[in-house]
C-alpha positions in Angstrom: -0.1 -0.3 -0.1 1.3 3.5 -1.2 2.3 5.8 2.0 -1.1 8.1 0.2 -3.1 5.3 0.8 -2.0 4.7 4.5 -2.4 8.3 5.1 -5.9 8.3 3.2 -6.9 5.3 5.4 -5.6 6.6 8.6 -7.8 10.0 8.0 -10.9 7.8 6.9 -10.9 6.0 10.4 -10.2 9.2 12.3 -13.0 10.5 10.1 -15.5 7.8 11.4 -14.7 7.8 14.8 -15.3 11.8 15.0 -18.6 11.0 13.4 -19.1 8.0 15.8 -18.2 10.8 18.5 -20.0 13.6 17.5 -23.3 11.8 17.0 -23.3 10.0 20.9 -22.6 13.9 22.3 -25.5 14.8 20.2 -27.6 11.7 21.5 -26.5 12.8 24.9 -27.0 16.4 24.6 -30.4 16.0 23.2 -31.6 13.2 25.6 -30.1 15.4 28.6 -32.2 18.9 27.2 -35.7 17.0 27.3 -35.5 17.2 31.5 -37.3 14.9 34.1 -39.7 12.6 33.0 -42.5 11.4 34.8 -42.7 7.9 36.3 -46.2 6.5 35.3 -45.5 3.2 38.0 -44.9 5.6 40.9 -47.1 6.0 44.2 -49.8 9.0 43.8 -50.6 10.5 47.0 -54.1 11.8 46.5 -54.7 14.4 49.6 -58.5 13.7 50.9 -57.9 16.7 53.4 -56.2 20.0 53.1 -56.3 23.1 55.6 -54.5 25.8 57.5 -53.0 24.6 60.7 -54.2 27.2 63.2 -53.1 25.1 66.8 -51.1 22.1 67.3 -50.8 19.0 69.8 -47.6 16.8 69.3 -46.9 16.4 72.8 -48.2 12.9 72.8 -50.6 10.4 70.1 -53.0 11.0 68.2 -51.5 14.4 67.0 -54.2 16.7 66.3 -54.6 20.2 64.6 -56.8 22.4 64.7 -57.6 24.0 61.0 -58.5 27.2 60.3 -62.3 25.9 59.0 -62.6 24.8 62.5 -62.0 21.3 61.5 -59.7 18.9 64.2 -57.7 16.5 62.1 -56.0 13.6 64.6 -53.0 11.8 63.1 -52.1 8.4 65.2 -48.6 6.8 65.3 -49.3 4.3 62.2 -48.7 7.8 59.7 -46.2 8.0 57.0 -44.9 12.0 57.1 -44.3 12.6 53.6 -40.7 14.8 53.4 -40.6 14.3 57.3 -42.2 17.1 57.5 -44.3 17.9 61.2 -47.0 20.7 60.4 -46.8 23.5 62.1 -48.8 26.3 63.3 -49.8 28.1 59.8 -48.5 25.6 57.1 -50.9 23.7 54.7 -51.5 20.2 56.1 -52.7 17.7 53.8 -53.4 14.2 54.9 -54.6 11.1 52.6 -55.4 7.4 53.5 -53.7 6.0 50.4 -51.2 3.6 50.1 -51.1 3.7 54.0 -52.1 6.8 56.3 -50.1 9.7 55.1 -49.3 13.5 56.2 -47.8 16.4 54.0 -46.7 19.8 55.7 -46.7 22.5 52.8 -45.1 26.0 54.4 -46.6 29.5 53.5 -44.1 32.0 51.2 -46.5 34.6 51.1 -50.3 35.9 51.1 -52.3 32.9 50.1 -49.5 30.6 48.8 -47.9 27.3 50.1 -44.9 26.4 47.8 -44.7 23.2 47.6 -40.8 22.3 45.8 -40.0 20.1 43.6 -40.5 18.3 39.9 -43.5 19.0 38.8 -46.0 17.7 35.8 -48.6 18.8 34.3 -51.4 16.3 34.5 -54.2 18.0 32.9 -56.6 19.0 35.9 -53.8 18.0 38.4 -50.9 18.5 39.4 -48.3 16.3 40.4 -45.2 16.9 42.3 -42.3 15.0 42.9 -41.4 13.6 46.7 -39.3 11.9 48.7 -41.5 8.4 50.4 -38.8 6.0 52.3 -36.5 7.2 48.9 -38.9 5.9 46.8 -39.8 7.9 44.1 -43.6 9.0 44.4 -46.0 12.2 43.7 -48.0 14.3 45.3 -51.2 14.5 43.0 -53.3 18.1 43.9 -56.3 19.3 41.6 -55.6 22.9 40.1 -57.7 25.4 41.0 -60.0 27.4 38.2 -56.8 30.2 38.5 -54.3 27.8 37.5 -51.6 30.2 35.8 -48.6 27.6 35.3 -47.3 29.2 31.9 -48.5 27.0 29.4 -47.6 23.5 29.8 -49.2 20.5 27.9 -50.7 17.8 30.1 -47.3 15.7 30.9 -44.7 17.9 30.1 -42.6 19.5 33.6 -43.5 22.5 34.9 -40.8 25.1 35.5 -39.7 27.2 37.9 -38.8 24.7 41.0 -42.4 24.8 42.9 -46.3 24.5 42.6 -48.2 27.5 45.4 -50.9 25.4 46.4 -54.0 27.5 47.9 -55.4 26.9 51.4 -57.8 24.0 49.8 -54.5 22.1 48.7 -55.3 23.6 45.0 -52.4 24.2 42.5 -52.9 27.7 41.7 -49.8 29.0 40.2 -46.4 27.5 39.1 -43.2 29.9 40.6 -42.5 32.5 38.7 -45.7 32.6 36.8 -49.0 33.8 38.1 -49.1 35.6 41.4 -46.3 34.7 43.5 
């Protein structure tokens, strides 16, 4: 083989490796741009009770939380605290019974806004916010308020902004950076 042929062959190999490397880089970059995706098989926690805590008794079980609408919510020992948070006075208390009894607490960040941070997804009439439950991926599923202003995401897409604002009834009304907060 002539020297010229050997050089051409070497350039051809280098070009092939460059093409493969470029294809991998573009593929990785494109998939990274898609952002988080929702896990359709993860557990959903849907609140059955929502209200703002006015008083709390957490020195003995069952815990009791007096809500702003006058309801008293007892919480037994067998409850799971989502995101490991005990509700404080002024927090939004969310409770549910499936998959097992659970409690979540969402702190206020402004007038009428209780911010639940984390990756969130538009699900039509619902918003699903990723939560921490015993190291497993799960979602807090809350209804949208009629005043929802989330930035125009299509169902199934990530809601940008890093958090969702809930009202005193536990309904999503804005994504961070959109709407009223």
